[in-house]
N, C-alpha and C positions, 0 to 999 in steps of 0.2 A: 584493483587500482594500485598504482605505484605508491610507495610509502611517502615520498616527497614529490609533489607535483605542483610547481609554482602556479600552474594555470587551473588547479583543481577548484579553487574558490575565488571569486571576484568579490572583494569586500563591499562593493557597491550594490551587489545583488543580495539583499537581506530583508528581514522582517523583524520589526519590534512590536511588542504587544502593549507595552506600557511606557510612559515617559520616565525620564530619569528621576523626576520628583516622586512619581508614583512608586518607582522601585525603592526609593528611600523609605517611603511610607510602609511598604511591605516588609522591608528589613527591620525597621523599628518595631513594627507590630510583632514580628517573630521573636525579637529579643524580649519584648514584653511578655509574650507567652512563656518563654523559657524561664524568665526571672520570677514571674508571678504565679503562673499555673504549674510550671515545671512538668516533669514526666515521671512515670512509674518505672522503676528498675529493681529487679530481684537478685541481681548478681552482687554478692557481698563485697568482693574485691574491687569491683568497679565503683560501687558506692563509696568505698573508702578512698579511692583515687579522687573522686569528685569532692568529697569532704576535705581532703588535704589541699585541694586546689582552691578552696574558698567557696564551694557550692554549699547551699543549705540542704541538708539531708535529714528528713523526718520519716523514719521507718523506711518505706519503699519509695517515697516521693523525693525527687531531686529537683532543686531549683537552681538555675545557673545564672550568675550575674554576667553582665555585659563584658566585663574585663576578661573573664575566663573564655567566653565565646570568641572574642577578638584575638586573644592569645592563641587559641587553637586554630583559628583560620590562618594565622601567620605561620604556624609550623607545618600545616598541611601542604604537600607539594603542589606547586602551581603547574600541573601538567606532568605527564610521564609517558614512557614508551612501553607498549606491549609487543611482544615478539610472537612469531609463529612457532610451531613445534620443531621446525628445522633450525631455529636460532636467528632468523632474519627479522629485522624490524618490520612490524606490520601496522600498528596503530599509533599515531602521534596524537595523544590525547591532550590537546590544548587549544585555546582560541576557539575558532569556529569550524575546526576540522570535524566532519561528520562521517561516521562509519556505521553501516547497516548490518544487523545480525538477524538470525532467524528466530522464530517463535519457540516456545518451550513449555514444559510442565503440563500439557493437556492430557486428560485421561482418554480422550477420543481422537481418532484419526479419520479423515475423509479418504477412503481407499480410492486411489486414482484408477485402479483397474475395474472395480465394480461400481464405483460411484456411491457406495454405501458408507454411512458413518458407523464405526465400530470401535471397540476398545483398542487402545494403542498397544502395539506389540514391539518386541525387541527389534525386529526387522525394520519397523518404521523409523526407529532412531538411526539405524544404519543408513537408511535411504536419505533421511534428512541431512545427515552429516555429509554423505557422498554428494548429494545434489548441491548443497551449499558450497562445497569445495570446488565444484565445477563452475558455479555461476560467477560472472565477472564483477558483479556489484554487491555481493555478500562478502563482507570483510572479516567476520568473526561469527562464532556459533554458540548456541546453547543446546543441550540435549533436546531433540525435536519431539518433546512429549515426555510422559512418564509411563514406563512400561507397566502393563497390567498382566503380563504373562511371566513375570519373574517373582521371586520371593518378596513379599511386600516389605519386610523389614530391611531388605538390602536393595530395594529397587533403584535407589540413586547410584549405587555402585555399578549396577548393570547399565544404567543410563549413560554414565560417564564412559564406561568401557566401550560401549557401542559407538559413542561419539568420537573418541580419540583414535579409534581404529579405522576411521573412515574419512578423516580430514587432517590437514596440517594447519588449519586456521586457528587463531587464538580461541580459547574456550572459556566461557563463563559457566561455572558449575552450580548445581543445586544440591542441597543436602538437608537432612532433617535435624542433625545435632552435631556435637563436636566429634563424636566417634566416627561416624561415616565420613565427615569432612576430613578427618585425619587420614583415613584409608584412600580417599580420592586424591588428596595431596601427595600421598606416597606413590600412587599410580602415576600421577603427573611427573613426579621426580624421576621415576623409572624410565619415562619416555626420553628424558634429556640427559640422563647420566648422573642423577643425584640431586639432593636438596640444594646444594650451593649453586649449581648451574641453573636450577629453576628460579632461585632468588635473583641471580645476576641477569637472567634473560627470561622473565616470566612470560609464559604463554597462557597461563592460567589466571582466571579472575574469580573471586568469591562473591556470593550473593546472599549474605545474611539479611533477613527481612524483619525489622521491627514491626510492631502491629499498630496500625492507626486505630484510634488516636492516642499518641503519646505513651506507648508502652514498649519497653525494651526488655523482653524476657531473658531469663538467665541463659538459656541455651543459645539464644541469638548472640548475646554478648560473647559467650564462649567461642562460638564459631568465628566471630570477628577477631577476637584476640588470637586465636590459632592461626588465622590467615596472616595477621600482622607478624606473628612470630616467625613465619616462613617467608616474609617479604612479599606476600601475594597481594596485588592490588584488589580492592573490593568496592562493590556498589551496594551499600546497605539500603535498598529501596523499599520504603513503605508504599502502600497502595491506597490512595484516597478514592473513596466512592462518593462523588460530589452529591450532597443531599442526604447521604446515609451515614457514612463514617467520617465525613467532614462537612463543614458548612455548605449550604446550598449556593451561596454566592461564590463566584469564582475567586474573587479577592480573598475571601475568608479561607477557601480551600488552599490557595497558594500560601497564605500565612501559616496554616497548620502544616503544610508540606515542608516549608522552609524551617519551621521550628524543629520538626522531626529530623530533617536532613542535617541541621546544625547540631542536634542532639547526638547524632552518630559521629559527626566530626569531632565533637568535644570528647566523647567517651574514648574514641580510638586514639586521638592525639594525646590525651592524658596518659593513656597506657603506653603508647610508643610514638613519641614525637617524630614526625616525618613519615609515618605510615601512609601508604598510597591509598587515597580514598576519593571517590566521586561524590559530588553533590547530587544525590540520587532521589528518585521518586517516580511513582506511576500515578496516573489519574484515570478513573472511569466515571461515567455519569450515571447516577441512579435514575432510571427511566420511570417516572411516576405513573406512567400508563401501563407498563408491562412488568415492573420491578426488576428488569434486567440491568446489570451493570454494563452499560454500553461503553466499549473501549474505542469505538470509532466515531464518537460524537465530535462536533466542532469544539465543544467546551473542553474536551480532552486536549485537543491541539492547542487551544488558546492558553490553557494553564501550562502546558509543556513549553510553550514559547516564552513564558515568563521565567520558567525554570532555566532555560538557556540564557536569558538575559542576566539572571542573577548569578549564574555560574561564571559568565564572562566578567561581570562586575567584581566578583570575589577572586577571580583567577583560578577557580576550581573546575576540573572536568565534570561533565554532566552526563546524565543517563536518562533515557526516556523510551518512548515506543512510537512505532509507526508501521504502516504496511499491514494492518490488521483490519478485520471486518466483523461486524455483528451478524452478517449473513451466514446461512448454513451451507451455501454452495459457492462455487466460483461463478458468479453471475454478474449482472450489471451493478448491483449494489456493492458487491465485493470490490469490483474495479474502481468505482467512484470513491469509496471510502479509503481504499489503500492509496490511491493517487492523492487524495486530499491530504492525508496525514504525512505521507512521504515528502511531498512538496513542502508542507508547512514546517516540518521539523528540519528539513534541509535548509530552508530559508532562515529559520531561527538560529541555526548553528548548534543544535544539540550534538554532543560528541558521540556517545554510544547509543545507537537507536536500535532497539530490539523489536521482535514480534512480527517481522515480515514472514507471513505464512499462516497467521492465525485466522480462523473463522469461528463462528458461533460464540461471540463475546468472550473469546479467550479459552474456550473449552475444547476446541478442535484444531489440531494441526493438519495442514494440507500441503503436500509437496507441490500440487498444482498452483496453489496460492503463492507459494514460495517462488516458483518460476515466474509467475506473473508479476509479483512484487519486484523481482530483480530487474525486469524490463523497465518498470516505473522508476526505480532507483537510478537506472542509467539515463533515462530522460531528464530526471531532476538534476543529476550531476552535470549534464550538458548545459542546462539553464544556469546553474550556479557558476559556471565558468564566465558567464556574461559575454559581452561583445567587446572584442579588441578594436580599439580606434587608434589608428596611426596612419602615416602617409600611404603605406602600401594597402591597408584594408579599406581606406576611403575610396581608393580606386578611381580617382579623377582622371588619371592619364589613360586608364583602360576605357573609361566611359567616352573620353574624347576620341580615342582611336577607333572604337566600334561605331560611334556616331548614331544619328537618328536612323531607325529602321533596321539596325543590325541585330546581332545576337552574340552572346558571350560564351556559348558552348565550346567553341574551338579556341578560345583565348588561353594562352599559357598561364595567365593569372588565375583562371578557373581551375586548371589542372593543378596549379601550385597549392591552392587553398581549399578545394572542395572537401577533402577528407577531414581536415581539421575543423572546418566551419560547420560540417553537417553531422547530425546524429542519425545513425542508421538503425532502424528497428529490426528486431529479430522475429518476434511473435506478431506484432501489429503490422501486418503486411499492407502494402500499397499496390493494389491491382486496379486495372481497368476491368470493366464488367466481363468482357469475353475471356480474359485470362483467368479471372477468378472462377468463372464457371468451368473452364477447361481443367482447372486444378481440383475440381470436385466441390466447389463452393464451401470451403471449410470455414467454420466460425472460430472465434478466439480460443475457446476451450479445446477444440480439436488440435489446434496448433500448439497449445501449451502441453497437451498430453504427448504429442509427437516429440517435442523437445525433451520432455521429462523422460520418456522411454529411451530416447537415444542416450541421454546422460547415464541412466542406470545401466544400460547395456555396455557402454563404451568407456566411461570415465573411470580411471584408476588412480586415486591419489597416492602419494608417496607412502609406501607401506612401512609399518613398524618392523624393525628387525625381529626375526622369530624368537630370539632370546629375550628381547624386551617384551614382546607380546606374551611370552610364557610367564615372565615376572609379573606383568600386570594381572594376568589371570590368577596367579598365586596370591597376590595381594588382595584381589577381590574375594577369593575364596576364604582367606583369613578373616577379612572383614565380615563376610557373610556368616561365618561360624561364631564370631565373637559378639555380634550385635544382638 
């Protein structure tokens, strides 16, 4: 999608989950949690920053007064731009602009050739990045799984290398600690000609994850501070499991999420005022019947819609998920759950929406699901444009000219508008019975596989310069030997 498209989103096409008064209540409740309950943090320098700012610090417990939270919200940027690897603007993270990204971190992959679920390999991450690069509605990427065939202590380095070698899209990276984060950031800097260029036009985003409920471990704080030192935007997303690691009521889960999201804003802004940060968080639903953390439940979508509202209220970019399924296969359940969440989060106006391509409650990445999700994202974006109502589109003169009993197929007005007014599917074909049978009666999964195979065989993203690729490999080897 183009970086700036005035017709991308029609503000009248939207969804709100709670009223403005209820949003006030959620905000006040989160402030109460931060000031009364506080959070646990084991990073000594960060605790000292909090103490100096006026927070109450008792051992590892930090309680934050309202004034400090409000001050840190003010210094956090109200939107920012993410670039692609080639230096062009790619993501305008503000307002209701929504951008879809692929799934990540899974130990398993649904093999599109065999149909079997197996451990994730390095090649799977290459395919995930390559396919994402080719799909028109995937705007940014994360490493498409976690490799199980690389050295475990350095797997995130390999994951990132596979990703950046196969796409020019913006990248959100995963890491285990400060050390592998440093090597990943060095690899990213090598892609663009140095640390200063990476800071001026960041194509990299960090993903330090505090632990729900209300725990900010030392290594997570260190990763967040390192990203801030390099000017790298970040999404410190905690993961609520509604009914397990957060209250079973959706209002309570959202309060806990907001307290944790503001906790991250406070710590980062006290360390480096103006550091780029999203109001981040993930939700899953603890299924009391199966004990599965369901990421495709309607409750997940409902809580994320409140997250979007709160981000828009505070002026902070947001992060969430959509396009995922709890199904193990690309089947009817997968299609329904992906469509429900992609549409929900598009309507709510979340900014960074990841996990297009997830199956198996977030444990399986599937390139087939990624291709299917891209189609649903395209359909959703068409809906978000809304309907243009003006003298030309009302078409009263055309209706009068055609008159009763006529048709509009040959009208110049039809020729002028049909491409802009219509969404044309790629996978979801529209056949009459005879033509469908003549084409071999393919089902949706067959068409997905056909498109996926064509992308893998023919798509070639802008390659890294050989010298840059060699430098990235050198940095990865250095990291691998030192970790």
